[in-house]
C-alpha positions in Angstrom: 80.1 66.5 222.1 77.5 69.0 221.0 74.9 70.1 223.6 72.3 72.7 222.8 70.9 74.8 225.7 68.5 77.7 225.7 69.0 80.4 228.3 66.3 82.7 229.6 66.8 86.5 229.4 69.0 87.6 232.2 70.5 84.1 232.9 74.1 83.9 233.8 76.0 81.6 231.3 79.3 81.8 233.2 81.1 84.1 235.6 84.5 85.6 235.5 86.9 83.0 237.0 84.7 80.0 236.2 86.7 77.1 234.6 87.2 77.6 230.9 86.3 74.0 230.0 83.9 74.7 227.1 83.0 77.3 224.5 79.6 78.6 223.3 78.0 79.2 219.9 75.4 81.9 219.8 72.6 80.7 217.5 70.1 83.5 218.2 69.6 86.5 220.5 72.4 88.3 222.2 74.8 88.0 225.2 76.1 90.8 227.4 79.6 90.5 228.7 80.0 92.2 232.0 82.7 92.9 234.6 81.6 92.5 238.2 78.0 91.6 237.2 75.6 92.3 240.0 78.4 94.0 242.0 78.8 97.7 242.9 81.2 98.3 239.9 79.2 96.4 237.3 80.2 97.4 233.8 78.9 96.2 230.4 82.0 95.4 228.3 80.3 94.4 225.1 77.2 92.8 223.6 77.6 89.8 221.3 75.0 88.8 218.8 74.7 86.4 215.9 74.7 89.1 213.2 76.9 88.6 210.1 79.4 91.2 211.4 79.6 89.9 215.0 81.2 87.1 216.9 79.1 83.9 217.1 81.4 81.9 219.4 82.5 82.9 222.8 84.4 81.3 225.8 86.8 79.7 223.4 90.0 81.3 224.8 89.5 79.7 228.2 89.1 76.3 226.5 92.1 76.8 224.2 94.4 78.2 226.9 93.1 75.9 229.7 92.4 79.1 231.8 89.4 80.4 233.7 87.0 82.7 231.9 87.7 86.4 232.3 85.7 89.5 231.5 
């Protein structure tokens, strides 16, 4: 099943520990990957974009390994 959804700037797509039951394809824009987002030890791990040299799919490891998402 293919569902397309647009997210507003600053929206949380998933949190660390959420079920890894789907993956995401980044069609435009960018996505920040954080550890402890909104917490006292918040840290930006990486930023994903849809440029030719960057990853366009994320969240796939949780889906493939049937594990929760992790940051």
